[in-house]
Steps between C-alpha positions, in 0.01 A plus 500: 500500500152641467422375849813662631404831337157473652651447843713805461213706366283407795753527783777745411553851390711586187797613715504167683485316170809677361686453827431129477628496141819684597571262788434200276742627234760575765474151651514343153815706423674384818395136448624500140842644605529236770421216256741633238775530760449142618477361148848627403748213504808577700818308568720528807773662286275771358560830683194643665388860468602734783280510811204735480246645745130432452361714217156639414335469158571783255709718734747227604709626792427870470308489827826412682680811380522844659593828330863429599560192285855426622393454863200287393730271300748492790222386737392226260863386459540455876208256492536321165873522425746695283333400170122519480240513225230769507225596259435870450166466328572325171878537531697215651813623680791352694623704799864461610603617847857378575843564349563130433194458278553843341854395404365182342267707279720802423829315461470122462195523268553861388455415131147380569397816688638785289167644385244710682123435470253747354236651727168666430655840430722344232193457277475879468870576463561670165875413521426131549812297417726809514540535876847405623378428853217266392648374170529126442852363524647506149711704254323831576532462877869398476575797273330745736678349804836536325415855392400594855817360659748626238358841406180626658580430868868406471758645745631747235148626429426529872827688543391747230184572699683542834468879475123466453463295816728732697300807394165344587628379837634850571155647422338253739748591773418868446129428544567300815725772639235764434239285673733452797563874537129572494430203733243360258419128463610332180323230295794276418296279266415802284859628512655164411247439220571846358873436520490162323254623238722796417810283475331241277347773285831684452686176423234395247373827351750767617227693683362502856151377594459777757612847409570393140294460185131410533559195278726334755252561782218358289706188419561447871129536579396266218755236602366513856140455381598210270679333791192536722259362236730209410520396866123472549352148510282435196186285513643321198797389711255332740247357262678408176181470301418867565841621384355663187267721704615823663252512789701747712583736214869487590589364157350801327678739736822308447484527120411868516792581730741294291396685183568834668842374608567372146410832340714695744807277461459504120508881507811503723672243277437716195639805684814300585532379139462853369765626744736222385445581133557873564817431703356667811583204720878543462500751787354254749580148615295212367203390704351150489245595234784619275672162535177310425434715191856444386446122512154540339663675200795258480440258210784276626359449850476139623127548549278752329326712763155641430357824630272297727809328646643840594175629649449182699857512636457862611173408670679218687770743615249749640286229661782295655763763562309757705252342738720204601806715567310760701328226701832333581641831625196555719531156657873549558447835666221358717712202613796724587283735705371196692856363548713779650801269535502426126438869426801595715714226343416618149563864580837413651598306189405789271687744724814284500505462123363836385532734799275799568632743242340352189193291414522134412587433137431192290876437490488448879259204474762220476646623830166491685430131572259571785291726275481218247400263781221741604366501143517121476329455836228745395439311176496173697230617740310715249560374145369741238367202304383263775368238255702367204262373231597237242321244286590133455570412135497118532400246764777459758569360845576757774556396862348157420185668369365511144474848346283501188577708192337844490484506881576839645777504760495766773826515694425677826827697533364663815462161672826360360695792650332456838551125516642419849694208352701737281503813718552524876250740658340550156259777599767725653692770314860374527734636229773298674346189339676596177852452630639403159455793265429375152496717189200729507522644150145392413372752753745777410230751417297405806805549720577845363141606564495340844795718601261794506354372825839493664598840367183616673628346824842661462341838439283465809803442719681789333208741549460400864858607569477876552873561466551261208777332699755303304635152563859435613757424227513144377743295288376315190290194580420174326152360434356274773808501728533880521837577662567160657797452268675788681494334843783250480604261776530765774198735462618784727828529309321501162256767621792711625658495152167608345472788749848621400370530143139615548500679836397440863136425410422272209188320380523132406269213417587162648288298261159660540573663839571876496784596736689813601862467615642749753878531526582807711411617849311817399263303278469226763390761753230622259350149481564366851428813702323775303267251325535214748124449536474408130775237526422302815412169331722234356404338167343156508720229348360154437762294687513732800124537519455123523788445743365768736148352506363775276715785641386428856849568631645833613757570228269478196161577657323800344511819700192516719364414847657152507845624396491792745401265781795270427742793471384625839536147640858477370599836641339458842533128573659261252812700410493778758812602695362332811443171315845514340657552843313195633653290221855630559605181692380288206713697255804487731470124548465434128798721421715312751401170338573654158849608602560159660412318173739717301774452763467123472564526126780754552708281728514227231577753223176437312330748269167656597206588276431828678166562325363159597609539864349848519168376356499219759567750780226743389253215451565376854456849646176563309369151574555537873343847502201389292450134597712457818709230331826487307502402132783254558310302763357176373137394471343839574425631153685831543783400266246384243317835527827683434575286195147538364510879542834504317342307214200735502728807488674352197166450323378847604810663352494308171388685187162357402406557137132480597546819708649687208316393185122509523420212267726267701302569817300179472798294388761343724786517249777479762338238720464736797139399567569148624814602690325787678201285595728222623722716720210693653316177575806363683548828685133512594508147643818573699373832638162352590682232699712762682197720572310200639796412724514860626129501571522173694800629700322828577190309614709272723681795662173679569350189658813436713554867587854490353476813287848656535418808293768423239341504156635449152359683197262215421357524855432871449328431168291221656397737780355735239351208304312389814404853608135553403525875573800561270445785252609267218418130510811303399455170317733200504602592144600847624720342768665258257565777247648730766736230630607451137584872482702484821712209376534635146595857588681435829749235386587564138563873528701503824716207390566661160591838653747340746658294222549807277648697793759233580593471131552878474718504814718220365547692173579820697766413760522857630127500582537154661786628714300803616195289590715245685684772692172664601364169625818428698481842664148428628509127589868418533600133496301397803145479372280476193318793346157571655197682356545767764840581345363594158439868572873531590607370156431777245744363242342154510159658447647707214626176342145358516349815347759510222428134428125571481576793267704292254303179544140577605331171578184619319643684196156595363203648685188388315166677533189557287301816435153471653380804305612725216722784619751762387860457617775745405288627210434150362170314481507163679183295426339275758633141512845615386774314684766703676855367529734713713855390422652518849824350367537778240405780743766387748761521221395839363826701454305822560434381857791270576863589414679198353174305523643156412775512767453339842557794740334462843655834598234684300245414775711608799418869473124456449245523782430155643182343358445770237672301225243224474208745505608703195404429139870465409516170689194275528608141577179447703262687270334828587184643651206307634593180315861492616628179656381461862796267571765768440572538873570130538724494192704794631565296815563161340729604211757705697494248786574201277754692292671628816540153645626361167786750480559502878546123524662411168735608231364418157693378198382431148546141392772510236602858584402825332188705555130414520294497180225764541275397210128535574249221441133512388208476739240691699774597749856595414702185549853422390548321168753262659518355853738673742742217584760608759755352738452622862798533732423526878609827656375517862647274770160461668339328201541141625300589811200648307 
């Protein structure tokens, strides 16, 4: 030893000597821990401690932590697992980061983790053992929990303080409104903190913190300072041996601040007691301090409260009830401002339940499920208490790991609620995640305060409307579903009945979708002409959007360059008068074959399903115009395309709950998802095959010089697809979606209109006789009706118009407001859906005498062509988004109807009249098939 000292004295400086000593001690410490660890006997059945990162002497794992503890723990959990052991200086802790392990601790082994550990600040707490929040689980804690739930913060007590919260919220709104008028920025954190402090103070002490007595303000300030000092990390928490020393001086500051708080509360308690003894408190409602003093003075209470118990409880209320609530409101407001869709959804819900004439009340909360979902999603992403702290009472086994007694357990609520195994897209703000609304009574106070933010939003929208425009009248609605219960099986009929009660313009909510319903021509003109530019889009529906390749078709495409290009293409090439004339021989040939099929059934006395035959005829016509092939031909795919489009139309017209109710958006409750994907996949394969065949045929003709100039609609679309100089570049999806539109709109509607017309004529023999006589006068018995004859048949055309009036094939025109606007003195917000009830307008008694009677004569004295351009009759829509196939329909329907009544007499199977009941669907179809017996009339029929 002496030699060693000599060596050091001769060769080293004092600083080097002490460094060597420190390193030696450190190495000895690590070696000793290693030997002790290895010397412990262990059996295979003995649970091992949780995994742990490498630690440093004295400080443990503090070097791995950042100021934001929750994200540091989350990072460690990704590497070491959901249950890890960390040392924060001298304190051994277990960190939990998943819901499964948290459930095991907080539910399965709850009895072993009911207490909270004491931290450095607890040593200086003068109310030690009296705090409800930090109290050990036992008789006192259970008594205070029961007292809180049954009296202090019970629903009746909260109801008593409703007026307090309403007044404070009103004051906040006034401050916000004043700031808005003066165009000054507003510190929402300060405003929300002031609001919550005033509410807590008035509920506890019957006075405001701001604008009230100085005592209340001082209590608020002291509680804030105590909260700040208690949250600071003490050196004693890191190095247990130094716990008795107050190196930072925080302990002294903590005690001093607590004594001030104690003196102030003691004075207020004595003032309350004096007021009670003098009977002065009879004029006011009891606050929480009055209730606590009542129990304090009750000799028969289950547990004898002390004055320290009361002071500690009040401190907990001020510390926990102000900062956490204000912070939650700030996060919620921030998330909504960053998520306009959620903001719009929430505002629509509040408007549907509350309206614009009064602010939201606490009684409205049960009817606002989306608001509750916003609060829950905010608390999921930004929990006010991101770490739940408990202490293990006895050794136990958690997740196959040994947790020793006295170990501190830190449940990282922040990480648990962002666990991708429990939450899809965990970092996104998606209130829709909470599709099942559970009871939210635990956050009742938080909810009522949170409403302030949304009142602020409502006020903003109100102030921005210079004329303070009102909303259209609306019937009572139900939570979640809105007015869906009013629709019934036939929507246009149900909406007509509502308009008879509430007027020609009404406001409804279909689930969470705001809608306005128009039911007379004057109002329709306001929307579709005066304000047409605000209503040029159609709303996006999930089924339709997928079937049309993301609205890449013509019918549902948003108004813009692509839509205008396709409209121009329809009007100038695809469905122009010149193109329709070129296809006249196709239509004539198909109609001859149609009449021939019916004649074959007539000569054997068989019945005919008129609707099915008409659909087959229209499908063949459309197929030959679009694809140059008949649907009934075998092995060419055209028939399959027609069937697939029919199936797609059925899915497009079906009511999808996911379109109506926001929290069902991600659910496939009706099984539409798989059906829609399946049918579009089959359609896509079939159309791709047809397009490839067309391309090969076009290539062959170009190479052989056989181009005859005759093109179908698909050829025209492929010309544009291949044209590099085209103003809009069409894709294959555009072509497929457009062909889908042609089949869907061109077959269903024309077939339905012809079927309704024939049924009306059968039920009105006088009209049938007039139409037949007119036809005979033009064609005689020597030839069939031709398209060139139509302009000579005004009564036949009147029959078609009257049919379209009574039975419009598209009974509802559906649009969506692209921007907020004023219509007829009413405010229509952006994204509101517009439904023009064409069926109701065409039966308006103010416009149509005897509106339910079939009277073609009413159209004989009107200028030709003017009828279908007015807002009294809109079977093909109106304005820029009217149906481009109207010209073709006005040729096909009278032609087919004319030949049906020219060639046959029609009898109802079993006698009597035709049932005119309407069926559900996107187009107006009959509820029951039109089954008739045809009787040949013309002698030339066998030679057709």
